[in-house]
N, C-alpha and C positions, 0 to 999 in steps of 0.2 A: 270557654267548654268546648272540651274535646266530647268528639263523635269515635270511638276506636271502630274497629271492623267485628270486634265481639260485641256488640250491642245490638239486639236482636239481630244477629248475622250478619247483616250489612257490613256493608264499606265503607269507610271514614266518606267518602263523597259522596256515597247513596244517602247514609244518616244527613248529611249535613243538607242535599239537596229537599231532601223530605221536612227535613229540620224547617230550612228556609224558607220555602212555600207554605208552611204554619205561620210564620211569623208574618209571613207577608200577606197570609189569609185575615188573620185575626184582626176582629173590629175595634175600634176605639185605641188601638196602639199605629200611632198617625206621629210625626212630627220628629224632635228631636229623639225622641225615647223610643221610637223604632229604628232612627239611623245610628244610636248608640245600642241597642241590641243585633243590629243587622252586624255590624262593624266586630263586635265581642263573640256572636255566633264564628264569622267567618276567621277570626281569629286564631280560635280554635283548633278550626278546621285546617287550616295550613299552618297550625302548631303541629298537628298530628303529619302532616304529608311530610314536613320537612324533617322529623324524626325520621320517618321511612325512606326517605331520601337520605338518607346522612347529614345534614345539617342541624347537628343536636354536638358540634364537639367544634373544640375551641379553633379559632385563626377561619370561620367561617360564618354570614350572618345573614337571615333575611329581613329585610326593614320595608317598610312601607311608607311611601309618600307622595307629597296630593294632598288628595280632597282626602284620598283612605288615610295616609298619615293622620290626619287633622279628625279622625272619625266620624267624615260626613259622607258616607255610605249611603248614595242611595239606592231603591229595589234595583235597577238595574247598570249600577256603575261599572266601572271598569275598577281594576285590581291592579294599584299603579305598585311595582315589586321591584327591588333590588337585593340580588345575591350579591354582597358583600365578600371580601375576603384579604385576608393581609399578605403583606408583601411576602412574609416564607412562607403561603400555601399557592402551589403553583395553580394556574391561571387556567391548565387545561384539567384540572380536578374539579376546578368550581367550577369550571363551565359542565363536568361533570354529572357533578351535582345538580347543578341547574334542570341540564333536564330530567334529569328525576323527577324534579320537584314542577317544573310547566309543563307536563305531558297530563297528570291526573287533574291538571287545571283546565288543561288543552279541552280534554275531556269531556268535565260536566259541562261545556258552554258557555259557563263564564269567561268575561272578556277579560283579557291579560295584556298589560303593558308593561314589558320585563328587560331591566339588561343584568348582565355579571359587569361588575366594574371593581378593583383591587381600590380600598380606601383612598389612597393617594388618585389615581386614577379619576375615583368622583368627583375628588376635592378639583383635580383641574378642569374639570370640566365643567362646576359647578361656578367656575373663575371666567370661564368664558359663553359660556351658554345659558341666558336671561331665565327661560324656563325650568331650566334643569333646577337651580339655584332657588327657583322661587316652590320646586319640588322638595327640596331637598332641606331647607330652610322647614320643614314642615316632618320631619324625618321621624319615624318613630319606629321600636328595636319587637319585631315580632318573634322572632326565633333564630337560636343557636350564641352565637358567642355575643353578650349584649357589649362589652366594652368598645369591638369594632364602630356599634350605632355610635355607642355615644361619643367616640373621638373625630368620627367624621362629624357629626353633626358640630359638637364643640368650634373644628376648624371652620366648617365653611362657612357658622357664623362670627366667626371672626374676622374672616379674607371680609366679609360683605360689609363687615364693619370697617373695616380698612379700607377697601376697596370704594366704598360710600361716594365720594366726592365726582368719580368715574361712571359708576355704572347705576347710580339714577336717573342723572340726566340721559342715559341711554333708555331705562326703564319708561320713561315719560315718551321719548320718543316713540317707544312698542304699543305701549297706551294708545297715541296719539292716531299711531297707525290702524291700532286694530278699531279704533272708532270709526275712523274714514270707510273699511274695510265692513264690521259689520253693524252699524249705525247706534242708537240710542236706543236701550232700553227704557225709557218712560215713555218715547213717543211711537214703536214701531206697531203696526199692527199684528207682523208676526212675529216675534222679541226673538233673540238668543237669549238665555234668561245666563249663559255664562261668559259668550264674547262680546255683547250690547254694552255698549257704555253705560255703566252702573251696575252691570252683571257681577257675578259672584269670582270674575276673574279681577276686577278690581275690588273687591274684596277683600283678597287674597295680598293683591298687589300692597294696600294698605296697612295688612297685617308684616311683609316685608317690610315697610318706608317703617315703621313703628320699630320692627324690629335693626332696624340700621343705625338705630339710637341720632340720627341727626334730627329730625321732628314725629312727633305725634300727632295721630289724627285723630281729630274728636270724636268724642264716644257716644254721645248723645242721638240714642236708636241705631245703633249703627249695628248692635249687635241682635235686635230685633225683626232689622232690614235682612241682615242674614239668613238668621234662622227662619223665613217668612219666604223669600228668595227658597231654600235650598226644600220649603213642604209644595211649594208650585213644582220645585220639580220631582219632588217624587211621584207628587199626581200627575204630573204628563208622562212620567216613567211606567204607573201602574195603568195610567187608560192605554198607551199605545201600545207594553209591552216590551219595549227595548229599549234601551241606553239612547236618550238626546236630549239635546240642550232649547231645540227650536221648536216654541209654541203654535203651531200651525193652527190655522182658522177651522180646520175640520177637527180638530180636537178639546177647542176651549170649552164647548160649553159642558166636554165631559168632566172638563179638571175645576171646571164653575164647580160643578155640582157636590165634584168629592173631595172639596175646601168651603163647604156649603155656602157657597156666593149666590145671586139668584141667577144670573147668565153670562154669557163671555161679555160684555160692556163691562160687568162690576169688576168680572175679574182682568181685562186689560185697568182699569181705573189702578186695581190694588196693584198690580206689576207696575203700570207706572210710579202710583207714590214710593213704592220700594225705589225704582229708578233712581227717582230724583233725592232720593235723603243718600245715595250712596254716592251720587254724583255730588252733590254740594259739600260730601264731606270730604272727597278726595281731593275736588278743586279748593278746599282750604288746606287739606295735608300739602297740595305739591307749591301752594302758594309758600308755605310756612318751611319744606324743602327748597328752595329757590332761595329766601331770604336768607335763611340758615348756609349753606354755601356760599353765598354770594359774600360773606363775614359777620365777622359779628357787626352789629347795629351800634348805633350811637348811643350814646347815655353817659353819666356820671359813674365814677367808681365813688363806693361806702365802703366805710368798714363795719363790718354786721358779726360780731363774736371773734372777733381777732382775724378774721379774715377780709379782707375785699371780695364785694358784690359790685356789679354792674347795674345799676338802677336807670332803667331805660326813659328815654324821653321820652313825654310827653306833648303832640304838637295839636293845639289847637285848631279845628278842621269847622267847626261851628257855635253857635250856643249853645253848651254843654253837651257835647261831642269834642273827644281828643282822640291822635293815632297813638297808638304804643303798639311795638313791633310790626307794623305795617297791617292792623286791625282796627278798626272803627271802634271807640268803646267809650264808656261816660264820663265824664268828668265827679272828679271824687265828692264835688260837692251838689251834685244835681240829685234832688228824688225825684222819681217815674213818677210817682204815686200824684203828686203836686201839679205834673207838665205833659197835661195828655196829649201834646202837637211832638213830644220827645224822639218816642218812636219814627215816625215820619220824617222830621228832621234827620235825625241817624243815618239811616237809610239814603237819603237823600244823601247827606256829605260824605257818606262812605264810595254811593255809585257815583259820584261826580268825580272822588280825591281817587276811582278806580281801584278799590279795596276793599274787601268782603268787611262787616261787620263782625264780631266776634263773638261765639257761639254762647259764653260765659254772659254776653249783656244781652241778648235775644231770649236767652232764661228769664234776664233778668227783667226786662222789658214785657216780657207776655206777663209774668207773676206777678210785677206791682204797677204795669201802665194801667191809667184808668181809661173809661170811654172818651172820645171825644163828643163835647155837646153838637146837637144837629139844630141848623146847618152847623156844620166846620164852619171857625174863626178861621178870615181870612189869610191866617200865619200857615195851617194846617194847607190849604189847599194848595199855598204858595211851594210847600215845602214839598206835594202831591206829583205838583208840576216838575219842579225841579230836579227830582226822581225817575219820571216819567221821560224828563230831555237828554239824561246822563249817556242813554246811546246801550252798547253794548253791555257797560258796567252795571248797569239797571236791572240785569238779568240775577247775577248774582246775589244782589241786593232784595230784589222783587221776592227769590225761592228762601232766603233767609228768611224772612218775614215772613211768609207762607208758611213753613214749615213748623216754625214758631207758632201761630194760630193768630197773627197780629195782624193777615191781610184781612179774616174773615172778619176779625172787632172791625176792621173800617168799612168792609165793605160785607156787609151778611147775607148778598147773593153770589156772591166767590166760590164758596162751598159747592154750589151746585156745578158748578162750570170747571173745576179742577181736577185732570187729570180725565176728562171726557172725551172717549173718541170720537176719531173723524173719520168715519167708513165712508171712504170716495179715494181714488188714485193721485186727488191731485194734491191733497194737505199733507204733511208730513209732520203734523204736531198734533198732540189735543188743543181741545178748544183753548184752555186757559194761555198756555205755551205759544200756541198763535199770538193769540191776544197783544204778550207779551213783546216778540215780534216782532208784530205789527208796530209798538209803541216804538220800538228801537228803531225801525226803518223810518218811521213818520221823523224823531227827531234828527236824521241826519236831511231833511226834506225843510225843515223850518221856514229856511230861507224865502223861500219858493210861497208864501205863504202871508197871508198880513195877519191871519191870527193865530201864532205859532200855539195855543194856550188851546183852541179849538181843536184841533188839528190832533195832539197831543190826549186828549179826551175823548175824542172821534178814535180812536187808534187802539185804546185799552177797552174801548167799550164794545166796540162794533159787532160783534158777536154776543153780546149777553144773549139773544132769543135761542139761541142755541141749545137745545136738547128738549126743547117745548112742543108741544102740536103748532104747527104751522107753520109758514112763512119765516123762518126767522129774521129777515131783515124788517119785518115788518111787526113782528113781537118784540124784537129788541127795542124798535121806534117806541111802542108801546109802557116798557119797559122803563125806560133811560130817565122816565122824567121823575122818578121817586130815587133813583141813582143820584140825579144833577142836585136834587134837592137838599139832599145828606150833603151836598160836598159843597154845596151853596152858592151853586152856580146861580148867575142872573138870569130872569128870564128870555130874554133877549137871545143869550149864550148859548140857553138850554135849547132853543128853537132850532139854532143853525144847529146843535151835531142832532138832536130830532130828525133834522133831513140827512144828514152825513149820512144817520146809522141806516133810516129807509132806504139811502139807493147807492149804499156802500157798493152794489152790485152793476150800478146803471151805466158806466161808460165800460169796462170791462167787456159787458153783455152788449152791449149796441155797438161798439168797436167790432168785435169779434162775429157776431149773430145776427149785424144787422148791418145796411148799406148807407155808409155813413156816407155819399152822397146823396144818398136819397133827404128831401127835406122833411118828411114826416120823423126820418131818425133825428135829426137835429132839433125839430119842435118838441119832441118827446122830453129831452135832455134839457132843453132851454127852459120850458115849464116846471121841471123839476127844483131847480138850482135856483130860478127868480133873476142871478146875478153875477157880475163876475168873481167879483171874490169865495162863494159859494162854493164856483166851478173851479177853481182855485182848489181851493180846499178838498173838494172831491176827488180831483185828480192825485195830488197827492194820497188821499188816504187810500186810492183807489191803486197805485203804485207800491204801495207801504203795503197794504193787503195782500199783493197778488206773491209778492215779490216772501213776504212769511209765508206762503200757501208750499212754493217750495218751485224751482226750477220749470216746474209743466206750466205752469200758473203763468208765465211773465216769460217775457223774448222780447230780441229785439224787434222783432217785427209784431207783436203785439204790441209795443212801446208806441213803435209807427201810425198802429190805429189807431191807437187811447189819442193820441199828441194831435193826431191832424182829425178825429173827432171833436174836442178841445177846442181847436183854430176855428171849427164853422161853427162852432155853438159861442165862441168869444163874437164870431162876425155878427153871429144875428141877434147876442143880445146887444150889441153897439147899435143894432138897426143898418149892418153895411148888407149889402145886397149876398147874396151866397154866388159862389161860380158855378156852374154846373156838374164837373171835376175836375179829380187829383190832378195835379200835376203827373206826367210819366216823371218814369225812373230813368239814369243815362240808360242804363241795360233795355228797358222798354224801348226807348228812342231808335238806339242802336240795332236792335231786331225790327222794328217799324223799317228803320230806311233799307235794309236788305230786302224786305219783301218778301212773301210765302214763310210757308212755316218755320222757326225759328226757338232754338231753346239754346239758352246758357245753362251752366251750373256753379254754383258758388257756394265755398263750403262756410259754414253758418259756427256759432259755437256749440247750440246742440245737435247740429248735422248739418242737412243741406239743404243751397235753396234752388228753386228750377223753375227757371222764369220760363214761360211759353208765348207766343206772339202768332196768332197764323189770321188768317180771314174769316171772319166767322162766320157758319155755317153751321147746320143741327148736327150732333153729335158730337160736336170740337171735344167737347169738358171728358164726353164719356168714352171717347178715346185716350185723350192724354191721361185721365182715371185710368183708364185699361192699361195703358204701355207703360208707366209708372211701377203697375203693381204687378207686371208676369217679368218686371225687372227685378223683382222684386224688394221694389221701395214702398215706407210706411209711411203713409200720409199724416202728418201732424196737422197739417194746419194747411190752410190754403184759401187763396180771395181772387176774385173772379169777377173781371168786369170788359165792357163792349164799349169800344170808343174809336165812331168815324170807321164802323165797319170792320176793325179790329179787334178779335179776341184775347183780351190781357189775360193771364196766365201765372200765380205767384205759388210756388209747392212747396212746403215742408217738408222735407222727407228725411227719411233716416234708414238706409240698408239693415235687412234683416244680417244681413254678414257682409265683413269688407269695405271696400271700396265699389264708390257707385258707379254705373257704364259709362262710356263718353258721350256728351253733349252729340255730336253727332249718331251715334247710336242710335239714342232716343231719339233722337229726330226723325231718321231713315226709317223706324218703327212704326211713327207719328205718321209720317207720309206714308205708309203701304197700309195703316189699319184707316184711314181718311180713305181714301180709292179701295179699300175692300178688301186687298192682296195680306192683309194679317185678322185672322179669324180670333179676335182677340177672347171672344167668349165661348171659344170650344178652346182655348189655352185655361183660362183661367176653370171652368167646368172639371178637366184633367185635374187640376191643379186640386180641385176641392174633392175629389172624388176621395183622394188620401188622405181628406182630413178630419178626424171625427167631429160631430156638431158638438158644440157648447151649450153647456148647459145655461139659458140665459134668459132676463126678463123677455116677451115679445118685443116686435121695439113698435115705433109711435111716428106717426104722420099728424100732420095736423097744419091747418092753413091759420095761419096768425093774422085776426078780424085788425083791421087798422094800423097794423103796422108801415102803409105804402099807400100812398094816394095814386103811383102810376105801375105798381105791380101786383102780382098776385107774391105773395111770400109764404112758401114751405119749408115748415121743420119739419127735421126726421131726426130719431135719436135710435140707435138700436145698438146692439152688441157687436163689436167691430171685426171682419171676416174681411179676407182679401177677395177685391173685387165689388164690395158693397156698394164703395161712388162707383166704378163703372155700370153698375146694374141700376142704380137710383138714375144717373144720369140717362142712359139708355132708354129707360121707361119715361124718362121724361119725354124725348126726343121722338118716341114714337108717338104717343101722345099728342103731339104739333104744339110743346110747350119750348119757349125758346130761354135760356137762362142769361139774363141779362148781368146779373152779378150772385156772386155766392161767396156764403161764407164755411168753412169746413174747420172740424176741428175734433181729432182723438184726443180722447182722456182717457188715460191707460186703457181699458179694453173695450169703453166705450167710445159712440161718436155724436156730435151733433152735430148737423150739417141745415144749414138755410139759404133756400132757393129764393132769389127771384123773377119771376115766372111772366113773360109776354106771350101770345100767342106766335106763331112763325112770321105772320106778317108784319109784327109790330105792335098790334093791338092790341086793348086789353082784353084779357081772359075774364070769358063772364062767370059769375058767381056756380052756374051749372057747370063750366068746365072745368074749372079747380075741383072743385069734389069730384069729380070724374078721376082728375090727375089722381089727388089723394088719393080716392081708392086703390089707382092701378098700382100707385108706389106701395101703398100697403101691402094688397095684396100679395107684390115679388118679392117682397120681404118675408113674405107668414105671418102679420100681422092679422089683427081682427077689424080693422076697417079705418078709414081716420075719424079725427077727433077735432071736434068743433072750437071754435075761439082762438 
């Protein structure tokens, strides 16, 4: 559709912008229809601009590439345009025409990505630049000489196919780099709809792979996924009124409403489902590419219609399951309708051999398999455990089964967990993907436990209580009975799994938020597990769960804390006497031997570990925390204790930028802070004055009843701000409380700090004193008073 200057006395650009605004404002016109209409309208405008600029003669052509070349024009998308010219057309002449063409587009406010190329030059760029060739594979003629456009497209496509053996591995490497940089669409809380793994860019990549003729991509559900993801991007553009692919939290409710979804959680589940469909298809596509590039597979030659055809070998994997062309498929004699355990056997065999289940097999199983009887027969449970124990390949097998609807048939409660977002700074994955990753991790720890089967079942089901009201550990423990009854798990085993689910956070929380040297901490864990075998299972589940959550949930320091607590609980269960305190590290011994305040800084995997040893005195913790803060070291975790009059502190920190200061610099400032020559409070106040207040929930301060028989345990939860720990520790010291031990954690932007307190003279604090201290800390932090319990 062309809009000319004479239409209502308006210029081509003015008319286009008015019609464009009308199109975007039309209710009921969304999705593919609006994208096509916007592309047609834009084509007409560009055709008229090209004619006015002189791009209507032989030797020059205007072409669209990339998303616009595919007709996928979202409301505020860039226009990706190339002005082509022939070898005979002077480059200076083409540049002059381009300037005439680009200026009206720039003046319109429409974003433009442009270039001027000869056909030969564009072809050469496509042969060395992956983003360029991906765009040119979708080249589309707009105006000018159509022969130039068709010639370039034909040559680029031929080059792409002839160079595929070298270029496809490079394309795969670029996909890995992009995934590392942009994360996963399915699991991000603020996903990048284009660049994240499973996003629009991966759909373009699969089109390019198919165009190479090396391998085809699976088509089941892929076009629907592409259209749905473009719909999300369209809604995001309309919500923000700009070109963006990042789905920020502040925009999610508006985008959800535009798409007819209930809320942001439903939107993220929708996006997650799309991303997982794309990733599964992409993984299978690259699996096929790698096999094709490795050379012809095994098989026998058979004459068919006067020519020889290779019949691929079919290698048995399990009863009724064979491998063909690197994918698990069904044996020819199998009848899925008569074999209810077949789908589980197929997934287990594929995972154990590290290959995917073929898409056609998944479709056939979903269409023809009948449900398992309840309880499951033992072979079905064995196949399920074999699948869970396969390690990393289990993810692909499970994902394929899940998208085919087979997991929901096997586990009716799984639908509620699928793509359920977790809005906290710790978890990388949705609930179901986290459960799958926990099972993968648990498969690597089965040698540490006496019952690997119970560990794997606890791993895949430990968070089934999420998304429901109440403590998810308790809710999950109540729900698990019916799940395990369905699987045919015997009652004594089900009772152990229920215990593991109910207490799957106990070790991590006790080790990091309670003093493992306190007999009360050990007693709580020992009472929960009951015996050393269950303790081993809980230990392995704890590590599997934390590693699956993400790097913020597990570190060498936390592993050491959990291991130490487990060793003390094991001693208690064996009836052995518990030693009073843990052993000193080599660093602590060296610092104590030197005497006086001492500091050592060691580099760790996630940052730096700062060890402090100094004669214990009121305010030591506040001084150390303040010194770290003024040197712009963010505290991620800390463990503090007092031993024979020496305060021992281990801080896990990350610099806000650059490298940390020298240990001697920190030591000098700590000495100055302790003797009053360094005014930490003033330094922190000056820094806070330049920091805008954060919109966060009010802090929570509570005395934890029954957590210790020898100290008052105070738990502080608050939004992290520079100097917060210094402020809390200073308030404790001002009110006559001595910190005998502490556990400090920064979880994203939130802190959970636990302090074991006694009076300055070493005696126990009274309930009245504890209440006064809790009130003072809450008041200092701006809270509403302490909580009880």
